[in-house]
C-alpha positions as CSV (number, residue, x, y, z in Angstrom):
1,M,25.5,-26.1,36.4
2,A,24.0,-25.7,33.0
3,K,21.8,-28.5,31.6
4,T,23.8,-30.6,29.2
5,V,22.8,-31.5,25.7
6,Y,24.6,-34.7,24.6
7,T,24.7,-34.2,20.8
8,M,26.7,-32.0,18.5
9,L,27.9,-32.1,14.9
10,Q,31.4,-30.5,15.1
11,A,34.5,-31.1,17.1
12,R,38.2,-30.3,16.9
13,T,41.5,-32.1,17.4
14,Q,44.2,-31.2,19.9
15,Q,45.9,-29.3,17.1
16,G,42.8,-27.2,16.4
17,A,41.7,-28.9,13.2
18,K,37.9,-29.0,12.7
19,I,36.3,-32.4,12.5
20,R,32.7,-32.9,11.2
21,A,30.6,-35.8,12.3
22,S,29.5,-36.5,8.7
23,R,33.0,-37.6,7.6
24,T,33.2,-41.2,6.5
25,D,37.0,-41.9,6.8
26,P,38.3,-43.1,10.1
27,L,40.0,-40.7,12.4
28,P,43.8,-40.9,12.8
29,P,45.1,-41.9,16.2
30,E,46.8,-38.6,16.8
31,A,43.4,-36.9,16.4
32,K,42.2,-38.4,19.7
33,P,41.0,-37.3,22.1
34,L,38.6,-35.0,20.4
35,L,37.5,-31.8,22.0
36,C,34.4,-29.7,21.9
37,R,34.3,-27.1,19.1
38,Y,34.1,-24.2,21.7
39,C,35.6,-25.5,24.9
40,E,38.0,-28.2,26.4
41,A,35.4,-30.8,27.1
42,N,36.2,-34.3,25.7
43,V,33.8,-35.6,23.1
44,K,33.4,-38.8,21.1
45,L,32.0,-39.6,17.6
46,V,28.7,-41.5,17.5
47,P,28.0,-43.1,14.1
48,A,24.5,-42.9,12.5
49,Y,21.9,-45.4,13.6
50,F,18.1,-46.0,13.4
51,K,16.1,-45.2,16.5
52,G,13.1,-47.5,16.9
53,E,14.3,-49.8,14.2
54,D,11.9,-52.6,15.2
55,G,8.9,-50.3,15.2
56,P,6.6,-49.1,12.3
57,N,8.4,-45.7,12.0
58,P,12.1,-46.0,12.5
59,T,13.9,-42.7,12.8
60,K,17.4,-42.2,11.5
61,V,19.7,-40.4,13.9
62,G,22.6,-38.9,12.0
63,A,26.2,-39.1,13.1
64,H,27.2,-36.7,15.8
65,F,29.5,-36.0,18.7
66,A,28.6,-36.6,22.3
67,L,30.2,-35.7,25.6
68,Y,31.9,-38.4,27.5
69,P,30.3,-39.3,30.8
70,K,30.9,-36.8,33.6
71,Q,32.0,-34.2,31.0
72,H,30.3,-30.8,30.8
73,H,30.5,-27.8,28.5
74,A,32.2,-24.7,29.9
75,A,30.1,-21.8,31.0
76,D,31.2,-19.7,28.1
77,C,30.8,-22.4,25.5
78,G,28.7,-21.8,22.4
79,Y,27.2,-25.3,22.8
80,N,26.2,-24.5,26.3
81,P,22.4,-24.3,26.2
82,T,22.4,-21.4,28.7
83,E,24.5,-19.3,26.4
84,V,22.4,-20.1,23.3
85,V,19.2,-19.2,25.1
86,K,20.6,-15.8,26.1
87,A,21.8,-15.1,22.6
88,I,18.3,-15.9,21.1
89,A,16.5,-13.9,23.8
90,R,18.7,-10.8,23.1
91,G,17.8,-10.8,19.4
92,S,14.0,-11.5,19.8
93,Q,12.8,-7.9,20.6
94,G,11.2,-9.2,23.8
95,L,9.3,-12.2,22.3
96,A,11.7,-14.8,23.7
97,Q,11.9,-15.1,27.5
98,A,14.6,-17.1,29.2
99,E,13.5,-19.2,32.1
100,D,15.6,-21.1,34.6
101,G,18.8,-20.3,32.8
102,S,18.5,-22.9,30.0
103,R,14.8,-22.8,29.1
104,L,13.3,-20.5,26.5
105,R,9.6,-19.5,26.0
106,L,8.9,-18.0,22.6
107,V,5.8,-15.7,22.2
108,V,4.2,-16.0,18.8
109,P,1.9,-13.1,18.3
110,G,-1.5,-13.5,16.6
111,D,-0.5,-10.8,14.0
112,L,2.7,-12.6,13.1
113,G,2.9,-10.8,9.7
114,F,2.6,-7.3,11.1
115,S,5.2,-7.5,13.9
116,M,8.2,-7.0,11.7
117,V,11.8,-6.5,12.7
118,K,12.5,-2.7,12.8
119,A,16.2,-2.7,12.4
120,P,19.1,-5.2,12.7
121,Q,20.5,-5.3,16.2
122,P,24.3,-5.4,16.6
123,A,24.1,-7.8,19.6
124,D,21.7,-10.2,17.7
125,G,23.1,-13.7,18.3
126,E,26.4,-12.5,19.8
127,A,27.3,-13.5,23.3
128,A,28.6,-11.3,26.0
129,A,32.3,-10.3,26.1
130,G,34.7,-13.2,26.6
131,T,32.4,-15.9,25.2
132,R,32.8,-18.0,22.0
133,S,29.1,-18.6,21.1
134,L,27.5,-19.4,17.8
135,T,26.6,-16.4,15.8
136,F,23.4,-15.8,13.8
137,T,23.3,-13.4,10.9
138,T,20.2,-12.1,9.1
139,T,19.8,-10.4,5.7
140,R,17.1,-8.3,4.2
141,P,14.2,-8.5,3.7
142,L,13.9,-8.6,7.5
143,I,11.6,-11.3,8.9
144,P,9.3,-11.1,12.0
145,P,11.3,-11.5,15.2
146,A,9.2,-14.5,16.2
147,L,10.0,-16.3,13.0
148,N,13.6,-15.3,13.2
149,S,13.9,-16.6,16.8
150,A,12.2,-19.8,15.8
151,A,14.7,-20.3,13.0
152,K,17.6,-19.9,15.6
153,I,16.0,-22.4,17.9
154,V,15.5,-24.9,15.1
155,H,19.2,-24.6,14.1
156,F,20.3,-25.2,17.7
157,L,18.1,-28.3,17.8
158,Q,19.4,-29.4,14.4
159,L,23.0,-29.2,15.6
160,H,22.1,-31.5,18.5
161,G,20.1,-33.9,16.4
162,F,16.7,-32.9,17.9
163,N,17.6,-34.6,21.1
164,V,14.6,-35.0,23.4
165,E,16.3,-33.2,26.2
166,A,17.1,-30.3,23.9
167,V,13.6,-30.1,22.5
168,E,12.1,-29.9,26.0
169,M,14.1,-26.7,26.6
170,F,11.7,-24.7,24.4
171,S,8.0,-23.9,24.4
172,V,5.6,-21.5,22.7
173,I,2.9,-19.0,23.8
174,Y,0.5,-18.2,21.0
175,G,-1.6,-15.0,20.8
176,D,-3.5,-14.3,24.0
177,T,-3.3,-17.8,25.4
178,T,-1.5,-18.5,28.6
179,K,-1.0,-22.2,28.3
180,P,2.5,-23.0,26.9
181,I,2.6,-25.2,23.8
182,P,5.4,-27.8,23.8
183,W,7.9,-27.3,21.1
184,H,7.3,-30.7,19.5
185,R,3.7,-29.8,19.1
186,F,4.5,-26.5,17.5
187,C,7.4,-27.4,15.2
188,Y,7.8,-30.6,13.2
189,H,10.6,-31.9,10.9
190,P,11.0,-34.9,8.6
191,A,11.6,-37.3,11.5
192,T,8.3,-36.3,13.0
193,A,6.3,-35.7,9.8
194,A,4.1,-38.7,10.7
195,D,3.1,-37.0,13.9
196,L,1.9,-34.0,11.9
197,H,0.0,-36.3,9.5
198,H,-1.7,-38.0,12.4
199,V,-2.8,-34.7,14.0
200,L,-4.3,-33.4,10.7
201,A,-6.0,-36.7,9.9
202,G,-7.7,-36.8,13.2
203,G,-10.2,-34.1,12.3
204,R,-9.1,-31.7,15.0
205,P,-6.4,-29.5,13.6
206,P,-4.4,-27.4,16.0
207,R,-5.7,-23.9,16.9
208,H,-2.3,-22.4,16.6
209,P,0.1,-22.0,13.7
210,V,2.3,-24.9,13.0
211,A,5.9,-24.7,11.8
212,F,7.9,-27.3,9.8
213,Y,11.6,-27.4,9.4
214,G,13.4,-29.2,6.6
215,T,15.7,-28.9,3.6
216,V,14.5,-28.4,0.1
217,A,14.5,-31.5,-2.0
218,R,13.3,-29.9,-5.3
219,I,11.4,-27.0,-6.7
220,D,8.7,-27.5,-9.4
221,S,5.8,-25.7,-10.9
222,K,2.5,-26.8,-12.5
223,N,-0.3,-24.8,-14.1
224,G,1.4,-21.5,-13.0
225,K,1.6,-22.7,-9.3
226,A,5.0,-23.3,-7.8
227,Y,5.7,-25.8,-5.0
228,A,8.7,-27.0,-3.0
229,T,9.1,-30.6,-1.8
230,L,10.5,-30.9,1.7
231,A,10.0,-34.6,2.4
232,T,8.8,-37.6,0.4
233,G,8.0,-41.3,1.2
234,Q,6.8,-40.6,4.7
235,R,4.9,-43.5,6.3
236,P,1.7,-42.6,8.3
237,H,1.3,-44.1,11.8
238,N,-1.6,-46.2,10.6
239,G,0.5,-47.8,7.9
240,G,-1.4,-46.3,4.9
241,Q,0.0,-44.8,1.7
242,R,3.2,-42.8,1.9
243,F,2.8,-39.1,1.8
244,S,4.9,-36.0,1.0
245,V,5.4,-32.6,2.6
246,R,5.2,-29.6,0.3
247,L,4.9,-25.9,0.2
248,R,2.5,-24.5,-2.5
249,T,1.8,-21.0,-3.8
250,Q,0.3,-19.3,-6.8
251,H,3.1,-16.7,-6.6
252,P,6.4,-18.3,-7.7
253,A,8.3,-15.2,-6.4
254,L,7.9,-16.6,-2.9
255,L,10.0,-19.6,-3.8
256,D,12.5,-17.9,-6.2
257,Q,15.3,-17.9,-3.6
258,L,15.0,-21.5,-2.6
259,R,17.5,-24.0,-3.9
260,P,18.0,-27.7,-3.1
261,D,19.6,-28.4,0.3
262,R,18.6,-25.0,1.5
263,H,17.3,-25.0,5.1
264,I,13.8,-23.6,5.5
265,L,11.2,-23.0,8.3
266,A,7.6,-22.5,7.1
267,I,4.8,-21.5,9.5
268,G,1.1,-21.3,8.9
269,T,-2.0,-23.5,8.7
270,W,-1.0,-26.9,7.4
271,K,-3.6,-29.1,5.8
272,L,-3.9,-32.7,4.7
273,W,-4.7,-33.3,1.0
274,P,-5.7,-36.9,0.8
275,E,-6.2,-37.0,-3.0
276,A,-2.5,-36.3,-3.5
277,N,-1.2,-38.0,-0.3
278,E,0.3,-34.7,0.7
279,V,0.7,-32.5,3.8
280,R,0.9,-29.0,2.4
281,L,1.1,-25.4,3.4
282,W,-0.3,-22.7,1.1
283,L,2.0,-19.7,1.3
284,E,0.1,-16.4,1.2
285,A,2.8,-14.0,2.4
286,H,6.5,-13.6,2.5
287,W,6.7,-13.7,6.3
288,Q,5.6,-17.3,6.4
289,L,8.9,-18.6,5.2
290,A,12.5,-18.3,6.5
291,H,15.4,-19.9,4.8
292,W,19.2,-19.9,5.3
293,E,22.4,-21.7,4.6
294,I,24.9,-23.4,6.9
295,D,28.4,-22.0,7.1
296,P,30.7,-25.0,6.3
297,D,33.5,-23.6,8.6
298,T,31.5,-22.8,11.7
299,G,28.3,-24.8,11.2
300,A,26.3,-21.7,12.1
301,P,23.3,-20.5,10.0
302,R,24.2,-17.9,7.5
303,G,21.9,-15.3,6.0
304,I,18.5,-16.0,7.6
305,S,16.0,-14.2,5.5
306,C,12.5,-14.4,4.0
307,P,11.2,-13.9,0.4
308,R,10.6,-10.5,-1.0
309,P,7.2,-9.0,0.0
310,L,4.4,-9.3,-2.6
311,P,3.2,-6.0,-4.2
312,P,0.4,-4.3,-2.3
313,G,-3.0,-5.5,-3.2
314,T,-1.8,-8.8,-4.6
315,R,-4.4,-11.5,-4.3
316,T,-3.0,-14.6,-2.7
317,V,-6.0,-17.0,-2.4
318,P,-9.6,-16.7,-3.4
319,P,-11.6,-15.2,-0.5
320,P,-14.2,-17.5,1.0
321,L,-17.8,-16.7,0.5
322,R,-19.5,-15.0,3.5
323,R,-22.9,-16.2,4.6
324,T,-25.3,-13.6,5.7
325,S,-28.3,-13.9,8.0
326,A,-30.8,-12.9,5.3
327,P,-31.5,-16.0,3.1
328,N,-32.7,-14.0,0.0
329,R,-29.9,-11.5,0.0
330,R,-26.9,-12.0,-2.2
331,P,-23.5,-12.3,-0.3
332,G,-21.7,-9.1,0.1
333,T,-24.7,-6.8,-0.5
334,A,-25.9,-4.4,2.2
335,H,-29.6,-3.9,3.0
336,T,-30.7,-0.5,1.7
337,T,-34.2,1.1,1.2
338,A,-35.5,1.8,-2.3
339,P,-35.0,5.4,-3.3
340,V,-38.1,7.5,-3.7
341,R,-38.8,8.6,-7.2
342,P,-38.9,12.4,-7.3
343,H,-42.0,12.6,-9.6
344,L,-44.2,10.5,-7.4
345,V,-45.5,13.4,-5.4
346,R,-49.1,13.6,-4.2
347,Q,-50.9,16.5,-5.9
348,S,-51.7,19.3,-3.4
349,R,-55.3,20.4,-3.1
350,P,-55.8,24.0,-4.6
351,A,-57.4,26.8,-2.6
352,P,-61.2,27.1,-3.2
353,L,-62.7,30.0,-5.1
354,P,-65.1,32.2,-3.3
355,N,-68.6,31.2,-4.5
356,D,-70.8,33.9,-3.0
357,G,-72.9,31.5,-1.2
358,V,-73.5,29.0,-4.1
359,A,-72.8,25.5,-2.8
360,T,-70.9,23.2,-5.2
361,S,-69.2,19.9,-4.8
362,Q,-65.9,20.9,-6.5
363,Q,-63.9,24.0,-7.0
364,F,-61.5,25.0,-9.8
365,P,-58.0,26.2,-8.7
366,V,-57.2,29.8,-9.2
367,A,-54.2,30.7,-11.4
368,P,-51.6,32.9,-9.6
369,P,-51.1,36.5,-10.7
370,A,-48.6,37.1,-13.4
371,S,-46.3,38.9,-11.0
372,A,-46.4,36.2,-8.3
373,E,-43.8,33.5,-7.9
374,P,-44.7,29.9,-8.8
375,A,-46.7,28.2,-6.0
376,S,-44.7,25.0,-6.0
377,S,-41.4,23.7,-7.3
378,T,-43.0,20.6,-8.6
379,G,-45.4,22.4,-10.9
380,M,-48.2,20.1,-10.0
381,D,-50.5,22.7,-8.3
382,L,-50.7,25.2,-11.2
383,A,-54.1,25.4,-13.0
384,A,-55.3,27.1,-16.2
385,R,-57.5,30.2,-16.2
386,T,-61.0,29.3,-17.5
387,P,-63.9,31.5,-18.5
388,A,-66.0,30.3,-15.5
389,M,-63.5,31.8,-13.1
390,E,-64.3,35.3,-14.3
391,L,-68.1,35.0,-14.3
392,Q,-70.2,35.7,-11.3
393,A,-72.8,33.3,-10.0
394,G,-76.0,33.3,-12.1
395,T,-74.5,35.2,-15.1
396,P,-75.6,33.5,-18.4
397,L,-72.9,32.3,-20.7
398,P,-72.8,33.3,-24.3
399,D,-74.2,30.8,-26.8
400,A,-70.7,30.4,-28.4
401,E,-69.2,29.4,-25.1
402,Q,-72.0,27.2,-23.9
403,E,-70.8,24.0,-25.5
404,N,-67.2,24.6,-24.5
405,R,-68.4,25.1,-20.9
406,E,-70.2,21.8,-20.9
407,A,-67.2,19.9,-22.4
408,S,-65.0,21.5,-19.7
409,S,-67.4,20.3,-17.0
410,M,-67.4,16.7,-18.2
411,A,-63.5,16.5,-18.7
412,P,-61.2,15.6,-15.8
413,L,-59.3,18.2,-14.0
414,T,-55.8,18.4,-15.4
415,A,-52.9,20.8,-15.0
416,P,-52.1,22.9,-18.0
417,A,-48.9,22.5,-19.9
418,E,-46.0,24.3,-18.3
419,S,-44.9,25.7,-21.6
420,A,-48.2,27.7,-21.9
421,L,-47.8,29.1,-18.4
422,A,-44.2,29.8,-19.0
423,E,-45.1,32.1,-22.0
424,D,-47.3,34.2,-19.7
425,S,-44.9,34.3,-16.7
426,G,-41.6,34.5,-18.7
427,R,-40.3,31.3,-17.1
428,V,-38.3,28.6,-18.9
429,P,-40.5,25.4,-19.2
430,V,-39.2,22.4,-17.2
431,Q,-39.4,19.0,-18.7
432,R,-41.3,16.7,-16.3
433,P,-41.3,12.9,-16.6
434,A,-44.6,11.4,-17.7
435,P,-46.6,9.6,-14.9
436,E,-46.2,5.9,-14.9
437,P,-49.3,3.8,-15.8
438,D,-49.3,2.0,-12.5
439,D,-49.3,5.2,-10.4
440,Y,-52.9,5.8,-9.2
441,L,-51.9,9.2,-7.9
442,L,-50.8,10.7,-11.3
443,A,-52.3,8.4,-14.0
444,P,-55.2,10.2,-15.8
445,P,-58.6,8.5,-15.5
446,A,-60.3,6.8,-18.5
447,A,-61.8,9.2,-21.0
448,A,-65.5,10.1,-20.3
449,A,-68.3,9.5,-22.9
450,P,-69.1,12.5,-25.1
451,A,-71.7,14.7,-23.6
452,A,-75.0,15.5,-25.3
453,P,-75.6,19.1,-26.6
454,W,-77.1,21.5,-24.1
455,P,-80.7,22.5,-24.9
456,A,-80.8,26.0,-26.4
457,N,-83.5,27.4,-24.1
458,A,-82.3,25.6,-21.0
459,P,-81.3,27.8,-18.0
460,P,-77.5,28.2,-17.8
461,P,-75.6,25.9,-15.4
462,P,-74.1,27.3,-12.3
463,P,-70.7,28.8,-12.7
464,H,-69.1,25.8,-11.0
465,P,-70.7,22.7,-12.6
466,P,-71.1,19.5,-10.6
467,T,-69.0,16.5,-11.2
468,V,-72.0,14.2,-12.0
469,H,-73.5,13.7,-15.4
470,L,-77.1,14.5,-16.4
471,P,-79.6,11.7,-15.9
472,G,-79.7,9.3,-18.7
473,Y,-76.2,10.2,-19.9
474,G,-77.3,13.3,-21.8
475,E,-81.1,13.0,-21.7
476,V,-82.9,16.1,-20.4
477,P,-85.5,15.6,-17.6
478,E,-89.1,15.9,-18.5
479,Q,-89.7,19.3,-17.1
480,L,-86.6,20.7,-19.0
481,R,-87.6,19.5,-22.5
482,P,-88.1,22.3,-25.1
483,G,-91.6,23.4,-25.6
484,D,-92.8,22.4,-22.1
485,Q,-92.0,25.7,-20.5
486,G,-94.4,28.5,-20.7
């Protein structure tokens, strides 16, 4: 025998006329006994009342129909929990699993927004042949199967006034966890909004998404941000200030289709906003919200849908700043090595010139032949041709070239201009960046003091002059002064 749920909102007379529990006028005598909407079980009308009226949080229980004692729904009745469970499981794409006939376990995947309904299923919400179950219809844009199944469960519970026995029929498995979550810890409604407030105020928010079912009270906007109010004047368990339950978003398009009294189910990370005495959910995507209407004739949900998707790349909320392990590095920057400047290349040492046995402390580089290719692509190892390169060791220099030779010996070794070399070799001169002052490899040394003139009758210097100056910065030694030599 199927488990019985003792609340319902619709019934019918013996003549087949539909009767709603919300009617205020008394029933005519000929209308009794009332029958179940989908079977021949006898039912009675239960007026609205407050549950826990003497406590701090009385809960209003709406008017509904209930089975008489020892009455049960037929096996093919739409109010039979077993039949409803089967209908929801068939349309869940494998996410809802029926257990023990009248129990349903809903799997809510971690990537709720990416597991979308592929196509409408003809058997979605329809019972097997020969049954008269409630039907569920969906419209585009299609919503995730987990959210779609949750909306059907909520409607079933709403039909039965969220009866405790009905709520215990359902549970949730979230992500990779294996421990089932009781339905009353997963989905809240206005009658249990204080429980959600208590959970969020305790400092230990749930680690799974939370759903909230309700009807839209009003739609407003402020500073370009839209919000929908679902419940107001809710009293916390601790007796503090009353709070409201709202949906907020910076994209009004997510709430465009909502109207007052429209049924909604919102899922996500709910937070407590103490400054505004508000429990709120920030909508970031269309798949967080399902909404529908109730068919006045059958009482079944009609047109379960979700908002239109946001355009690709739409920014929903400001992204949080990420903290990196490096304290001095700006957030979001990757560690990279500084690029090597191409002109900071150490000058290569030129090949020494054969000196025929004369020992010197420094050699001039030899210029390459005119027909040869450049020795280096950097142009830093090319040297100018000097008269001393063409003189043999011990050959006297002419008097006209003597002073130039001394000045050349006292000046630092520098590479000639590439434009001069280019004229001889026919190459196009290349513009090179000037060496930076702080580069000790390329920066020229300080200018040397002017050298004293070389004595006229002094012996010629070697073809490769040393790098040191004469003693006394230009003074000639005693044995080399004019007039002292025979």
